N, C-alpha and C positions, 0 to 999 in steps of 0.2 A: 163560762163563755170563752170561746177561743178567740180572743181579740188582743193583739199586741202590735208592735212597731210598723213603719212604712218606708217606702222609697219611691222616688219618682218613677213612673212607668216608662216603658219603651215606646217604640213607634210602630208596633205590629198592628195588623189589621184584624179587627174582631167585631162581633155584633153583640147586642144586648138582648136578654130575655126579659120582657116586662110581664109581671104576673099580678093579676087582680083577683077579685072574688070569684069571677066566672071561670078562672083557669085552674086554680089550686084551692082545694077545700081548706077551711080553717076551723079552729075551735071557737064555738060561740061563747060570748061572755054572759054573765048572769044579769047584766043590766042592759037597758035600752036596745033598740033595734038599729038597723042601718038606715041612715038618712036616705030619703027617696032618690036624691040625685047622686048618691054614692060618694059624696065629697069626704066622708069620714072613713072611707074604705082604703086600707093600706095597699100600696102597689110597690112591688120590688123589681128593680132593674139589676140584672147580673150580667157582667161582661168579663170575658167572652161568653157567648151564649152557647157554645158547642161547635162541633164540626170535626174535620179531619185533622191530620197531623201536620198542618202548615203554619200554625201560629208561632211567631218568633218567640224565643225564650225570654227576651227582654220586654215582652208585653206585660202589662199589669193585670191583676184580677181586681175587679171593683164591684161593690154592692152598694146600691142606693135605695133608700126607702122614701116614699112620698106619702104624706098623710099618716105618718106613723113613725115608729122607731125600730131600729134593728135590735133584736133580742139575742140572736146567735148566728155566727158564721163559722162554719167548719170547712176548710179546704184540705183535702186529703190526697195522698199518693200512696203507693205501696211502701214507701219509705217513712211515712209519717205525715204530720200535719204542717201546714204552711202558716208562718207568722204574718200578722197584719195589724193595722191600726183602725180603731173605731174613733170617729170624730166626737167632739165633746157633746154635741146634741144628739148623738146616736143615730144619725141619718145616713152616714157614709162609712164604708169600710173599704180598705185598700191593702193589698199585699205589700209587705215591706221590702222584700228582696225579689230579684229576678227569678225566673223559673228554670227548672232543669230541662235540658234538651231531651227530646225523645221520651217524654214522660206523660202518662195519663193522669189527669186531675179531675176530681169530683168536688163540686161546690154545693154545700147545703146551707141555705140561709133562711132564717125565720124572722118575721117582723110583727109588731103589734100595732094595730090600727087605732085611730081615735075612737072607733066604734067598739073597741074592746075585743075584737076578733084578731086571731093570728093568721098569717099567711106564710106558706113555706114554698120554696122553690129549690129544685136541684138542677145543676148544669154540669155537663161533662165535656172535656176537650182534651186534646193531646198536642203537645208542643213538637215543633219540627226537630228532626235530627240535624246535627251540625257536622260538617266535614273537617273543619280545622279548629283545634282547641289551643289555648294558651296555658301551658303548664306553669306551675309556680313552685318555688322552693323558698323556705323560710330559714335564713341564715342565723337569726337570733330572735328570740330565745328558743331553746329547745323545750319541748313539752315537758312539764313538771320540773323544770330547772329552777334552782334557787340562784338568783342573780343579784348584781350590784345595783345601787340606786341610780346609776347613769345609763342603764341598759336601754338600747333602742330596739325597735321592732323592725327588722330588715327583710323585705320581701323582694324576691327576684322573679322576673317573668322570662319565659323561654323565647317569647316573640315580642317585638316592640309594641307598646301600648299607644294606640292613637287616641282613644277616648279616655283620658286620664280622669276626668271628672266622674264618669260612670264607675270606674274602678274605685275611686276614693269613696263614693257613696256606699259601696259594698263592703268597706272595711270598718269593722266595729271593735272598739277597744272599751271594755268595761272593767271596773275594779271595785273593791269594797271601800275605797275612798275616792272622793271626787278630786281629780287632778286635771289640770289643763295641759293639753298636748297638741301636736299637729303633725301633718304629713308633709314630706318634702320629696320631690322627684329629683333623682340624680340620673339624667339621661332618660331614655324611653323604656328601660327595662328594670329599673330599681326604684322602689319607693320606701321611705324610711319614716317611722313614727318616733318622735322624741318629745319628752315632756318639757314644759317651760322651765320648771325648776326640777331638781332631782326628785325621783320617786320617794315618797315617805318610806322609811324602813318598814318591813313586814307587811307590805301591801300585797294582796292577792289580785292577780290580773288575769283576764281572759281576752284573747284576741281571736276573732273569727273573720275570715275572709269569705263572704258570701258571693263567690265569683261564678258559681255555676249559672250559665245563661247570660252573664254580662258580656256585652259586645265590646271587645277590646280593639277591634280593627275591622276592616272590610272582610266580612265573611268569617271572622275569627271570634270565638266565644270562650269564656271560661268553661272548662269541662267539669269541674267539681268544686266543692267548698273545702276550705282548709281552716285549721285552727290550732292554737296552743294555749295551754293554761300554765302560768308560772307564778312564782312567788319572789318578791323582793326580800332579800335577807337583811342582815345587819348592815348599817351604813359604814362602809370602809372608804374613807376619803384621804388621799395622800397628796402631799405637796413636796416636790423635790426642787431645790434651788441649785441651779448650775453654778452660781457664784458663791453660795453658802456651803456647798459640798455636803449637804445632808438632806434626808427625806423624813418628814414628819408624818406619821400615820395616825389617823384618828378613827376610833371605833365608836359609832353612835354619838359623835360630837366630842368625845373625850380623847385626849392625847394618849395613845397606847405605846408608841415607841418612836424614838428619834434614831435614824439609821445613817451612819456615815456613808457617803457615796463618792463615786468617781464617774463623771460623765464624759461625753465626747470631747476629744482633745482639740477639735476644730482644725484650723488651717485650711481645710477644704470643706465644702458643703456636706458631703456624705459622712464626714466624721464629726458633724455638729448635731448634738441632740436637739430634737425639735421642741419648740416652745409652745405651750398651750395645754388644753385639757385633753388628755388621752383617756382611753378606757382599756381595762384589762380585756383582751380578746380571747385568751386561752392560756393553757399551761402546758409546758413541754419539759420532760425530764427523762433522759437528756435530749439535747438537740445539738446538731452540728452547725456552727456558724462559720461561714466562709465568705471570702471576698468574691467568689465566683458569681454570686447573684448580680454583682455590679460589673461583670465582664472581666474581672481580674483573676485569671486562673493561675495554675502552677507556673512559675517562672516569671510572672509579672511582678514588677516592683510593688511592694506593699501587699503581696499575697498572704493570706492567712487562712487557717482552717483549725477551729477549736471545738472540742466537745465540751458543752456547757451544761451544768446541772441546775435544777430548780429555777427554770426560766418562765417568766410571765410576759407574754407578748403584749405590746402596747401600740404597735403601728404595723403598716405594711412595708415600711422602709427599713426593716431589719432591727427595730428597737425592742429591747426586752429589759426587764428588771431581772438580774440573774446573779448567781454565785460567781465570784471572780477572785479566787484565792491568790492569783498572781498579782492583783492590784491592791491588796489589803493595805499595804504601806502608803498608798496614795489616797485611799478612801478617807474622806473628811478634810482633805487639804489640796488635792490636785486632780485635774481632769486628764485622764490618759486613755480612755476607751475609744472604740471605733464609732461610738454614738449611743451605745447602750448605757443603762444605769447599773454600774458595778456595785455590788454589795458583798459583804463577807459571807462565807458559807452558812454560818449560824443565822444571820439575818435573812439570807435568801430562803432558807428552809422555813423560817417563821412566816415570811411574807408569802411564800408559795402556798403554804397550808391555809393561810388566811384568805387568799384571793378568790373572788368570784368573777365570772364574766360580767362586765358592766361596772366594775369598781372604777371610780375616777382616780387618775394619777395626773396631777397638774405639774408641768415643768415650768419654772420661771427663770428669767435671767439669760436665756439663750437668744442668739441672733437669728435663728432659723425658725420660722413659724410652721406649725403643723398644719397641713392642708386638710380641709374638711373630708376629702375623700381618701386620705391616707389612713387606711385602717378604719377605725370608727371615730374619726375626728369631728363628729357631727356637732359637738358642743362648741366648736370654734365659730359656728354660725350664730350671729345675733338673732334673738327671738323674732324681731320684726322682719328680718330677712328670711328666717326659716318659714314663716307662714306665707310669705310671698312665693315660696317654692311649691305651695299646694296648688293643685289645679282648681280648687274651690276658693282659694285665697282666704282661708279662715282657719281658726283653731277649733278643736273639739274638746269635749270633756269625757272623762271615763265613767261618769255616772250611768247606772243602768237605765235603759230606755223605759219610759212610762208613756203609754198611749194617752191621748187627750181625754178620753172618757174616764179612765182610771184617775188621772190627775184631777179632773173636775170633781170626782167623787171624794177623793182624799181631801180636797179643799172645802167640801161641803156645799158647793154651789156649782151650777152649770155655767160653762163658758158660753157666752153668746155666739150664735152663728155656727156654721158647719166648718170648723177649722180642721184641716188635715195636716198632720205633721209630715213634712217632706223628709227625705233621707238624712241620716246623721251627718 
């Protein structure tokens, strides 16, 4: 039976097809006949009931059985089948996600009546084409990437999103372990998923953005679906003390190395290493570090330009953990850098080879706090505030979706009433 998840439907206009014994032939059962008044005869209502290509893509597909139960629903396009949810009492089925624009759909539904006879209905329709689409890019993680335990899922939209709740309902994160997480909007064009606690090491995760047909604004829809599969690797968690002049690196909870460091010399804000939970954002070898990013070019007092090796980026304000052979004498005792975490060449090589995007590096003892939008400073936001940044004001779990009928069967008992699971 092709029955799985659901989402709230859109507001498109559509009609229903109601099918009874006199419309579609069914297979006779071996027992009893039909009651004279037909009250045991199953009827199927399918919406939309068909028509031209004017149906809005965010309209739902729904099937309802009266005087019987749904046995099978298959919704197909040229690209495959559509996912949906079956209610616990098997009387209602609803598509889980929005529909693809400009696409032909065929619905085949079969139900079993109290009289023991089956009824089948077929409906066909086409969704409207859309003129404006909202393209998406996923900054992190990459598909098939092995990442650190702090990794966020970062989604950027090409156009501002007006209906953020509709977009959130279309975002699905599943994993082979149940983890609590949540979405938070940073402006109208970026939404970020973060877990409440760090991901468990070695978790396999799948992210799917079912955005095709989602109405993100007036006349603007998601043009296609997106997705990445990734794996959380070993846990690499580092703590660097601005006042202790050392960084302790733990692998899967065990101390692996204590590294002497030299951090920002301070005096001015830009030379002060930011305090708080950073994430490894990428690796560069080599990279040129210059004061020009801050408007201080050649001839400016304090100008510098250095070629640096084995650099792990931890913010957008120019901070890295990197090799600094020129400050080895100060590492472990004095802060002399422009804001980066200086380490020796050998320690830099070891840390560089170890690092994965999403590895947490926490800086303590500094007077300058890392801003949540400075790089991937998302762990700076308290959990209760993080969920407030969701359009739906709630957290989600990474457990795979199970429709109500399957859940009922697994529990060995029916759930009373026709309960339909709304979007994740």
